[in-house]
MARDRENPA-12021 format. One record per atom (N, C-alpha, C): residue number from 1; atom name; z, y, x. Coordinates in pm, 1 decimal. Layout:
# MARDRENPA-12021
+-----+------+----------+----------+----------+
|   n | atom |       up |    north |     east |
+-----+------+----------+----------+----------+
| NUM |   CA |        Z |        Y |        X |
...
+-----+------+----------+----------+----------+
# end
This chain:
# MARDRENPA-12021
+-----+------+----------+----------+----------+
|   n | atom |       up |    north |     east |
+-----+------+----------+----------+----------+
|   1 |    N |   2819.5 |  -6379.4 |  20511.0 |
|   1 |   CA |   2774.6 |  -6482.7 |  20603.1 |
|   1 |    C |   2635.3 |  -6530.7 |  20559.8 |
|   2 |    N |   2535.8 |  -6525.8 |  20648.9 |
|   2 |   CA |   2401.0 |  -6568.4 |  20609.3 |
|   2 |    C |   2395.1 |  -6719.0 |  20584.9 |
|   3 |    N |   2316.1 |  -6755.4 |  20487.5 |
|   3 |   CA |   2299.9 |  -6897.8 |  20459.8 |
|   3 |    C |   2193.0 |  -6954.6 |  20551.6 |
|   4 |    N |   2207.3 |  -7079.8 |  20581.5 |
|   4 |   CA |   2108.4 |  -7147.2 |  20666.8 |
|   4 |    C |   1992.8 |  -7193.9 |  20579.4 |
|   5 |    N |   1875.6 |  -7139.9 |  20606.6 |
|   5 |   CA |   1757.1 |  -7175.3 |  20528.8 |
|   5 |    C |   1679.6 |  -7283.6 |  20603.2 |
|   6 |    N |   1642.0 |  -7385.8 |  20529.9 |
|   6 |   CA |   1556.8 |  -7490.9 |  20585.5 |
|   6 |    C |   1420.4 |  -7478.1 |  20518.3 |
|   7 |    N |   1318.3 |  -7451.0 |  20597.5 |
|   7 |   CA |   1181.7 |  -7439.7 |  20546.0 |
|   7 |    C |   1120.9 |  -7579.5 |  20539.2 |
|   8 |    N |   1028.0 |  -7598.1 |  20446.2 |
|   8 |   CA |    968.1 |  -7731.0 |  20434.1 |
|   8 |    C |    824.7 |  -7721.8 |  20385.0 |
|   9 |    N |    756.2 |  -7833.6 |  20402.1 |
|   9 |   CA |    616.8 |  -7846.8 |  20358.5 |
|   9 |    C |    603.2 |  -7954.7 |  20251.6 |
|  10 |    N |    708.5 |  -7976.8 |  20175.2 |
|  10 |   CA |    705.0 |  -8083.9 |  20076.0 |
|  10 |    C |    594.0 |  -8060.0 |  19973.5 |
|  11 |    N |    584.5 |  -7937.6 |  19921.4 |
|  11 |   CA |    483.0 |  -7909.0 |  19818.7 |
|  11 |    C |    342.5 |  -7933.8 |  19873.3 |
|  12 |    N |    318.6 |  -7891.8 |  19997.5 |
|  12 |   CA |    187.4 |  -7912.0 |  20058.4 |
|  12 |    C |    157.3 |  -8061.6 |  20074.7 |
|  13 |    N |    254.6 |  -8136.8 |  20122.4 |
|  13 |   CA |    235.1 |  -8281.1 |  20141.9 |
|  13 |    C |    213.3 |  -8351.2 |  20007.7 |
|  14 |    N |    287.3 |  -8309.2 |  19906.8 |
|  14 |   CA |    268.0 |  -8368.8 |  19773.5 |
|  14 |    C |    128.0 |  -8339.2 |  19722.1 |
|  15 |    N |     83.8 |  -8213.1 |  19737.4 |
|  15 |   CA |    -48.0 |  -8173.1 |  19687.8 |
|  15 |    C |   -158.8 |  -8250.8 |  19758.6 |
|  16 |    N |   -145.4 |  -8266.1 |  19890.5 |
|  16 |   CA |   -246.2 |  -8340.8 |  19967.3 |
|  16 |    C |   -261.3 |  -8484.0 |  19917.8 |
|  17 |    N |   -151.8 |  -8540.3 |  19871.0 |
|  17 |   CA |   -151.4 |  -8681.2 |  19830.8 |
|  17 |    C |   -157.1 |  -8701.2 |  19679.8 |
|  18 |    N |   -157.9 |  -8591.1 |  19604.5 |
|  18 |   CA |   -165.1 |  -8601.4 |  19458.6 |
|  18 |    C |    -41.0 |  -8663.3 |  19397.2 |
|  19 |    N |     75.5 |  -8630.3 |  19451.5 |
|  19 |   CA |    202.2 |  -8687.4 |  19405.2 |
|  19 |    C |    279.6 |  -8580.7 |  19328.7 |
|  20 |    N |    330.4 |  -8615.9 |  19211.6 |
|  20 |   CA |    409.2 |  -8521.3 |  19132.6 |
|  20 |    C |    551.8 |  -8515.5 |  19186.3 |
|  21 |    N |    623.4 |  -8409.4 |  19146.6 |
|  21 |   CA |    764.9 |  -8400.2 |  19183.6 |
|  21 |    C |    841.6 |  -8520.8 |  19131.6 |
|  22 |    N |    809.4 |  -8560.3 |  19010.1 |
|  22 |   CA |    879.5 |  -8673.5 |  18947.8 |
|  22 |    C |    854.0 |  -8803.0 |  19026.1 |
|  23 |    N |    728.9 |  -8824.4 |  19067.0 |
|  23 |   CA |    696.4 |  -8946.1 |  19143.9 |
|  23 |    C |    772.2 |  -8948.4 |  19276.9 |
|  24 |    N |    775.1 |  -8834.6 |  19344.6 |
|  24 |   CA |    846.5 |  -8827.9 |  19471.6 |
|  24 |    C |    995.7 |  -8849.6 |  19449.8 |
|  25 |    N |   1049.9 |  -8786.2 |  19347.3 |
|  25 |   CA |   1192.7 |  -8800.9 |  19317.5 |
|  25 |    C |   1228.6 |  -8946.5 |  19289.8 |
|  26 |    N |   1145.2 |  -9013.6 |  19211.8 |
|  26 |   CA |   1171.8 |  -9154.5 |  19180.4 |
|  26 |    C |   1166.8 |  -9240.2 |  19306.0 |
|  27 |    N |   1071.4 |  -9212.8 |  19393.7 |
|  27 |   CA |   1059.4 |  -9289.4 |  19518.1 |
|  27 |    C |   1181.2 |  -9267.7 |  19608.6 |
|  28 |    N |   1239.5 |  -9147.8 |  19602.4 |
|  28 |   CA |   1352.6 |  -9115.0 |  19689.0 |
|  28 |    C |   1487.8 |  -9140.5 |  19622.3 |
|  29 |    N |   1486.6 |  -9167.3 |  19492.2 |
|  29 |   CA |   1610.8 |  -9191.8 |  19420.8 |
|  29 |    C |   1691.7 |  -9065.6 |  19394.5 |
|  30 |    N |   1619.9 |  -8952.3 |  19374.5 |
|  30 |   CA |   1687.5 |  -8826.5 |  19341.7 |
|  30 |    C |   1629.9 |  -8772.0 |  19211.3 |
|  31 |    N |   1696.8 |  -8673.1 |  19152.9 |
|  31 |   CA |   1647.6 |  -8610.1 |  19030.3 |
|  31 |    C |   1524.7 |  -8526.4 |  19064.3 |
|  32 |    N |   1428.8 |  -8521.7 |  18972.2 |
|  32 |   CA |   1305.2 |  -8446.8 |  19001.7 |
|  32 |    C |   1332.4 |  -8299.0 |  19026.1 |
|  33 |    N |   1437.1 |  -8243.3 |  18964.5 |
|  33 |   CA |   1468.7 |  -8102.8 |  18988.7 |
|  33 |    C |   1512.7 |  -8079.5 |  19132.8 |
|  34 |    N |   1569.6 |  -8181.5 |  19195.1 |
|  34 |   CA |   1609.6 |  -8170.6 |  19336.0 |
|  34 |    C |   1488.3 |  -8140.9 |  19422.6 |
|  35 |    N |   1375.3 |  -8203.0 |  19391.8 |
|  35 |   CA |   1252.7 |  -8179.1 |  19468.6 |
|  35 |    C |   1210.7 |  -8032.9 |  19453.0 |
|  36 |    N |   1218.3 |  -7979.3 |  19333.4 |
|  36 |   CA |   1186.4 |  -7838.4 |  19311.2 |
|  36 |    C |   1278.6 |  -7747.0 |  19389.2 |
|  37 |    N |   1408.3 |  -7776.2 |  19388.4 |
|  37 |   CA |   1504.3 |  -7696.1 |  19464.3 |
|  37 |    C |   1473.0 |  -7700.9 |  19613.7 |
|  38 |    N |   1439.0 |  -7819.0 |  19662.7 |
|  38 |   CA |   1403.7 |  -7833.4 |  19804.2 |
|  38 |    C |   1280.3 |  -7749.7 |  19836.7 |
|  39 |    N |   1175.4 |  -7764.6 |  19754.1 |
|  39 |   CA |   1049.4 |  -7694.0 |  19779.7 |
|  39 |    C |   1067.0 |  -7542.7 |  19781.4 |
|  40 |    N |   1152.7 |  -7492.0 |  19695.1 |
|  40 |   CA |   1174.7 |  -7347.2 |  19687.2 |
|  40 |    C |   1277.0 |  -7297.2 |  19788.8 |
|  41 |    N |   1335.5 |  -7387.9 |  19865.3 |
|  41 |   CA |   1435.1 |  -7347.4 |  19964.3 |
|  41 |    C |   1569.1 |  -7312.1 |  19903.2 |
|  42 |    N |   1592.4 |  -7356.2 |  19779.1 |
|  42 |   CA |   1719.0 |  -7328.5 |  19711.6 |
|  42 |    C |   1825.1 |  -7432.5 |  19745.2 |
|  43 |    N |   1783.8 |  -7537.9 |  19812.0 |
|  43 |   CA |   1873.9 |  -7647.6 |  19844.9 |
|  43 |    C |   1830.5 |  -7704.1 |  19979.0 |
|  44 |    N |   1926.6 |  -7721.2 |  20068.2 |
|  44 |   CA |   1895.9 |  -7782.1 |  20198.1 |
|  44 |    C |   1929.1 |  -7930.6 |  20190.5 |
|  45 |    N |   1837.7 |  -8015.1 |  20234.8 |
|  45 |   CA |   1861.3 |  -8158.4 |  20223.6 |
|  45 |    C |   1965.6 |  -8205.8 |  20324.0 |
|  46 |    N |   2032.2 |  -8313.7 |  20288.9 |
|  46 |   CA |   2116.0 |  -8382.0 |  20386.9 |
|  46 |    C |   2022.7 |  -8440.8 |  20492.7 |
|  47 |    N |   2077.4 |  -8475.1 |  20605.6 |
|  47 |   CA |   1997.2 |  -8538.9 |  20710.0 |
|  47 |    C |   1935.3 |  -8667.3 |  20656.7 |
|  48 |    N |   2012.3 |  -8742.8 |  20581.8 |
|  48 |   CA |   1963.5 |  -8869.3 |  20525.5 |
|  48 |    C |   1842.6 |  -8845.6 |  20435.5 |
|  49 |    N |   1853.0 |  -8746.0 |  20345.2 |
|  49 |   CA |   1741.4 |  -8717.6 |  20255.2 |
|  49 |    C |   1620.6 |  -8664.8 |  20332.1 |
|  50 |    N |   1643.5 |  -8579.2 |  20431.0 |
|  50 |   CA |   1532.3 |  -8526.5 |  20511.2 |
|  50 |    C |   1457.3 |  -8639.9 |  20581.0 |
|  51 |    N |   1530.9 |  -8734.4 |  20634.8 |
|  51 |   CA |   1467.7 |  -8848.2 |  20702.0 |
|  51 |    C |   1391.9 |  -8935.3 |  20602.0 |
|  52 |    N |   1448.1 |  -8954.0 |  20483.6 |
|  52 |   CA |   1379.7 |  -9034.6 |  20382.0 |
|  52 |    C |   1250.8 |  -8967.3 |  20335.3 |
|  53 |    N |   1252.6 |  -8834.4 |  20321.4 |
|  53 |   CA |   1131.3 |  -8761.6 |  20282.5 |
|  53 |    C |   1023.4 |  -8779.9 |  20388.9 |
|  54 |    N |   1060.5 |  -8764.3 |  20516.0 |
|  54 |   CA |    961.6 |  -8779.4 |  20623.4 |
|  54 |    C |    909.9 |  -8922.5 |  20630.5 |
|  55 |    N |    996.6 |  -9019.9 |  20607.9 |
|  55 |   CA |    952.4 |  -9159.8 |  20606.2 |
|  55 |    C |    855.4 |  -9184.6 |  20491.0 |
|  56 |    N |    884.7 |  -9125.4 |  20375.4 |
|  56 |   CA |    797.5 |  -9142.3 |  20259.2 |
|  56 |    C |    656.6 |  -9092.8 |  20290.4 |
|  57 |    N |    647.9 |  -8976.0 |  20354.8 |
|  57 |   CA |    517.0 |  -8919.2 |  20387.7 |
|  57 |    C |    460.1 |  -8973.6 |  20519.2 |
|  58 |    N |    537.7 |  -9057.1 |  20587.7 |
|  58 |   CA |    495.4 |  -9120.4 |  20713.8 |
|  58 |    C |    457.6 |  -9017.7 |  20819.6 |
|  59 |    N |    543.0 |  -8915.5 |  20832.2 |
|  59 |   CA |    525.7 |  -8813.0 |  20934.2 |
|  59 |    C |    661.4 |  -8787.0 |  20999.3 |
|  60 |    N |    662.3 |  -8730.6 |  21121.2 |
|  60 |   CA |    789.7 |  -8694.6 |  21183.9 |
|  60 |    C |    863.7 |  -8590.1 |  21100.0 |
|  61 |    N |    995.1 |  -8593.8 |  21103.9 |
|  61 |   CA |   1075.7 |  -8503.2 |  21020.8 |
|  61 |    C |   1042.8 |  -8356.6 |  21048.7 |
|  62 |    N |   1006.7 |  -8322.6 |  21173.6 |
|  62 |   CA |    976.0 |  -8182.3 |  21204.5 |
|  62 |    C |    842.2 |  -8136.8 |  21146.4 |
|  63 |    N |    760.9 |  -8228.4 |  21097.9 |
|  63 |   CA |    638.1 |  -8191.2 |  21027.1 |
|  63 |    C |    672.7 |  -8141.6 |  20886.4 |
|  64 |    N |    781.5 |  -8194.3 |  20830.4 |
|  64 |   CA |    821.1 |  -8159.2 |  20694.3 |
|  64 |    C |    921.2 |  -8044.6 |  20690.9 |
|  65 |    N |   1016.7 |  -8043.6 |  20783.8 |
|  65 |   CA |   1127.0 |  -7947.3 |  20779.7 |
|  65 |    C |   1134.7 |  -7866.5 |  20908.5 |
|  66 |    N |   1179.0 |  -7740.3 |  20894.7 |
|  66 |   CA |   1194.7 |  -7653.2 |  21010.4 |
|  66 |    C |   1300.0 |  -7546.8 |  20981.0 |
|  67 |    N |   1364.8 |  -7497.4 |  21085.4 |
|  67 |   CA |   1456.9 |  -7384.9 |  21069.6 |
|  67 |    C |   1381.4 |  -7253.1 |  21078.2 |
|  68 |    N |   1255.6 |  -7256.8 |  21118.1 |
|  68 |   CA |   1169.0 |  -7138.8 |  21124.1 |
|  68 |    C |   1058.9 |  -7153.6 |  21019.9 |
|  69 |    N |   1011.3 |  -7042.3 |  20964.9 |
|  69 |   CA |    901.3 |  -7051.7 |  20867.8 |
|  69 |    C |    778.0 |  -7116.1 |  20931.0 |
|  70 |    N |    708.5 |  -7195.6 |  20852.9 |
|  70 |   CA |    584.1 |  -7254.9 |  20901.2 |
|  70 |    C |    475.4 |  -7148.5 |  20898.7 |
|  71 |    N |    381.7 |  -7151.8 |  20995.2 |
|  71 |   CA |    270.6 |  -7056.1 |  20989.7 |
|  71 |    C |    184.3 |  -7084.0 |  20867.0 |
|  72 |    N |    126.5 |  -6979.6 |  20813.4 |
|  72 |   CA |     36.9 |  -6995.4 |  20698.6 |
|  72 |    C |    -82.1 |  -7079.6 |  20740.3 |
|  73 |    N |   -128.3 |  -7162.6 |  20649.1 |
|  73 |   CA |   -246.5 |  -7244.3 |  20676.2 |
|  73 |    C |   -364.8 |  -7151.5 |  20695.3 |
|  74 |    N |   -438.6 |  -7173.7 |  20802.9 |
|  74 |   CA |   -553.8 |  -7090.1 |  20833.0 |
|  74 |    C |   -520.3 |  -6970.7 |  20921.7 |
|  75 |    N |   -391.0 |  -6952.7 |  20953.6 |
|  75 |   CA |   -356.3 |  -6840.9 |  21042.2 |
|  75 |    C |   -398.5 |  -6874.4 |  21184.3 |
|  76 |    N |   -433.7 |  -6775.5 |  21258.1 |
|  76 |   CA |   -489.5 |  -6793.8 |  21393.0 |
|  76 |    C |   -379.9 |  -6785.2 |  21499.7 |
|  77 |    N |   -273.2 |  -6862.9 |  21484.1 |
|  77 |   CA |   -167.0 |  -6861.7 |  21586.1 |
|  77 |    C |   -184.2 |  -6982.7 |  21676.6 |
|  78 |    N |   -184.6 |  -6956.4 |  21806.0 |
|  78 |   CA |   -203.9 |  -7067.2 |  21900.4 |
|  78 |    C |    -83.8 |  -7078.7 |  21990.2 |
+-----+------+----------+----------+----------+
# end
């Protein structure tokens, strides 16, 4: 049975804002390793955690998470 993969832009959003995994984890009340698991797609967030991540970055949840891979930055897809 295939696993459901949730793609995310957490690492990109953290890099843009200069936030470490540990800082994000502390703000969300999760272990810092959880952020690494999320970023690598090894762990799918609960709806509650996904919403909290999007609230933290002040963007809609679909900007952070997707069931489809995000296009590469700089790719010419319109």
